[in-house]
N, C-alpha and C positions, 0 to 999 in steps of 0.2 A: 503493499500500499504506499510505499515511499513515492512521493511526487516532488519533482523539482518545481518550486514556485518562482524563484528569483534567481538570476544569474548575475555574476560580476564580470564585466568584460573589460579587458585592457586592449584598446584598438578593437580588432575583430576577433580576438582570442578570448574564449571563456576561461577565466582564471579560477573562479569559485563558483559553487552552487549552493543554494539554500533550499532544503526540502521542508515540507510542512503539510498541513491540512487546512481546509476551509470548509465551514458549514454556513449555508444560507437557508434560513427557516422563516416561515411566516408565523403570525401571532397565534394561530391554531395548532402550531407545532408541526406543520407539514414541511418535510424537506424539500426545498425548491432546487438547490444546486449543492454539489458536494465535489470536493477535491481531496484525495488522500483518504485518511481514516478518520471519519467524523464521529466514530464511536469511541475514540481514544480519550481516556480520562485526562483532563487538563486542569491544572491548578489555576484558579482564577486570578490569584495575585491582585493587582490594583484594579483590574476591570470590575472587581467586587464592590468598589467604593460607592457607586450609586445605590447599590442595594444596602450597603452598610448604613447608609443615611436614612433608609426608609423608616426604622423605628424611632429615629431622632425626631422626625416630623410626626409620625403616627401616634406616638406617645403623648404628644403635646409639649415636649421639651423645646422644640424650636420656637413655638409661640410664647411659651412661658419666658424664654430668655431673649425674645424679640429678635430672633435671627432673621436677617434680611436674605433676599434672594442671592445676593452676592456671597454671603456667608454659607448658604446652603450649597452653593457651587463649589466653594473651597472645601467643604466636607466631602465632596466627591472627587476632589482633584489630587494629583500628584505634582504639586507645584514646584516652581524653580527656586524657591527661597529668595525671591526678589522682594524689595521693600513693599511693593504693592500687595505681596502676599502675607508677609510677617505682620504688617499693620492690621490686616483684617483678622488674623488669628489672635493677635493681642487684644483687639476689640471684643472678640468672642469671650476670651478668658476673663476679661475685666468684668463683663456682665455675669459670668459664672461665679465671681468672687474667688478666682483661682489664679494661679501664675503658670508660667511655662514649667515650673518644677514639677507640676502635677501631670505633665504629659509623659506617658510612658513609651513614647515612640523611639527613644534613643537619639543619638546625634550623628549627623553626617554633614559634610560641607555643602553649601547651597549648590544645586545643579547649575545655577546661572553662574558662569565664570566671571562676569562683570561684578556680581554681588559678592562672590567669594573673594575677588581681588580687593574690593572695597573694605571688607572685613580685615583682610591681611594688611592693608595700608593703615587701618585704624589700630591694629594690634589687638583685635577682638577675636576670641575663639567662637566657632560656631556653637549654638545651643540647640535644644530640642525644637524650638520654634522654626529653625531653618530646615528641619527635616521635611521632606516632601509630603509626609503623612500627617503633619501637625494640624491641619484643618480637620481631617477625619477624626483624629484623637480628641480634638476640642469638641466635636459632636458627640463622641462617645462619652466624654466627661459630662456633657449636659444631660445625656440619656441616664447615666448612672445617678446623677443628682435627682432626676425626675422619678426614677424607680426607687429612690431612697436607699440605694445600695452602696457598697464600699467603693470610693473612688480611687483607692490605691491599687485595686486588683481588677479593674474593669477590662483589662486586656486578657485576663484568664479565660480558658475555654468554658469552664462551668460558671462563669459570672453571668447574671441575668442579661447584661448588655449583649454579650455574645450569643446567648440563647435567642434573644429576640431577632439578631441579625440572621441566625440560621433558619428561623421560622419564616422570615422574608424571603430568603433565597428558596426555600422550599415551596413557597406559595407561588413564585414566579417560574420555577423550573419544572414543576410537575413531578418531582422526585419525592421519595421517602427518606427520612433521616438516615436510615442504614445504607442508603445508596450514595451517600456523600462521603468522599475521602476528606479527612481533616489533617491539616499540617499547620506549621507556624509560619507567618509571613516575616519579611524582613524588619518590620516595625513592631514585632512581638505579639501581634493579635492573630487569632486563627484565620487561616485561608482554607477555602474548600475546593475539592477536585470533583469534577463531574464531566460527563461525556461532552465532547465539543458540540454535538447537536443540541443538547440541552442548554448549553451556555448561550448558543445563538438564540434559542427560544426565549431565554430570559431577556435578551436584548430586544427581541421582537415584542415582548410584553411591556417593556419600557417604552418602546416606540408607539405601541397601540395597546393601552392598558384597558380598553373598554370591555374586554371579556373576563377581567379579573372579578372574582366573586364579590369582593368587599368594596362599597362605595368609598370608605376611608382609604383603602389601598389604592384605588384608582385615582383619588384626588391627590394622594401623597406622591404617587409616581409622576403625575402630571406636573406637580410643583417642582420636583427634582429635575425633570427634563427641561422644563422651561427655564429654571435657574441656570442650568449648565449652558444652555444655548444662549441666554442673555448675558452671561458673564463667562465666556469661554477662556478668558485670560486667567481665570481662577482655576481652571481645570489643569492647566500646565504652565503656560507662560510665553514670554517673548520668544519668537522664532521657533516655536514648538508645534508639532504636527497636530495634536489635538486641538489646540487653540486656533491654529491657522485654518484647518479644514472646517471647523464649525463657523468660523468668521467668514469664509469664502462661500459656504453653502448654508446661509442662515435659514433655520427651520426645516432643513432637509436631511441633516445628518447629526446624530448624537454620537460622539466618538470618545472612546476611552482606551488607553493602553495599560498594560500590565507588564511586570518584569518577565524576563525569559522569553521575549518574543510573542506574548499573547496580545492580541488586539481585537476589540470588539466595536461594532457600530450598530445603531438602530436607525431605521429609515421611517419616520413618522408618516410621510405621505403615502408609503407603500405597506406599512404594518410588517416590515421585514427586520430581522435580526441577522447579524453577521458575526461569526467567530472565527478567528485565525490564530493558528499556532505555528510558529517557526521552530522546527526541530532543534536547531542549534542555539536558540534564544536570542538571535541577532535582530536588533531593531532596524538595522540597515535593510533588512529584507521585509520587516513587518510593514513599514510604511508604503513601499511600492506595491506590496501585495494588496494592502487596503485600498489604495488608489485604483488599482486595476479591477478589483471587485466593483467599485463604484462605476467605473468606466463601462464594464461589461453589463452592468445592470441598467445602463442608461440614465444614471442619476446626473451626470455631468454634461452641461453644454460646452460648446467650444471655448467660451470665455473662461468658464470655471476651470476646464481642463488646463488651459494655458497658464492660468494663475497658480495652479498647483503642480506644474510639470516638474519642478525640481524635487517634489516628494515621489512622484510616480516613476521618474527615471533620473535619480540623482547622479549628477556628473562626478567623475573621479578626476582629481587634479593632482599634478605633481607639485614638488616643493617650489616650482617656478610660477605656480598658479595657472598652469597650462592644463586644459582639459585633455586627459589621455584615455578616458574610458567612461563607462556608464554602468550603473546598476539597474537592471530592468526585469519586469515580470514577464514570465514566459508560459503561464498556465492558461487553460480555458476552463471555465465553469461547466460542470457536467450536470445535466438535468437528471 
């Protein structure tokens, strides 16, 4: 079932290949297109973040702490650690009556090289607020407070916060609890594994929630999706694919990436979900694959395709800034 999705070419010579799988599913769970092994169990990583935000809203925590749509968006984001992101998370924590010391996500340097460079110039060490998951963790803290549960262990698998998130994922995926694989994500919270087909179905439900059983869940999902689309810069950041594709295709695409080459999209106008997994975990292949799916599904017009061309066929340059190759998708969606 190994399928080459993307090749790396230097001149006309194929230098590397990236294999993987793609599932395209409608909101009723019907498989529309498939490439590779769509039954493979795939860890969700950060594509889970919009689902992790569901109980934050559904429980009343978001309203209690006056979360704005921009703050809902950063709860779903893997942000760059730019000042535009850290200020939003600081505002959320202030209303919670907490500080970044309460964030259990750990510390890494900002993804934004400019932001990291500024910290170095100031002689300041990165803190948990610069972690790309700090918005998600601020949302989890709000949920822990709403549930009157321990805020120091909200990241533990057995904590009520994580149990609520698992319930939300099961509601959207159509799976039972014993059908999920559970591991620990890079930021310390549980992440779940499920077949790629079901992951695409989750994003189809996000894109078209009308068939969900609960009115509360339908309303919550609509708020999450509209928040991410209204503030795509909170989902990733400057010169990042998630932000740029949602900005270039307003209202047409919900986009969220995860570690190890996982990428998901929802198409609200079509009621379709897309899940991509690159076997070797390389994001340099995930973005061209995502763009090619959009192209083959007829989502892009000529102007939009041109605006996003550097994501669909990223150029390879040498040290002299000369273009010497290209990364390009080579698959066809199979009905």
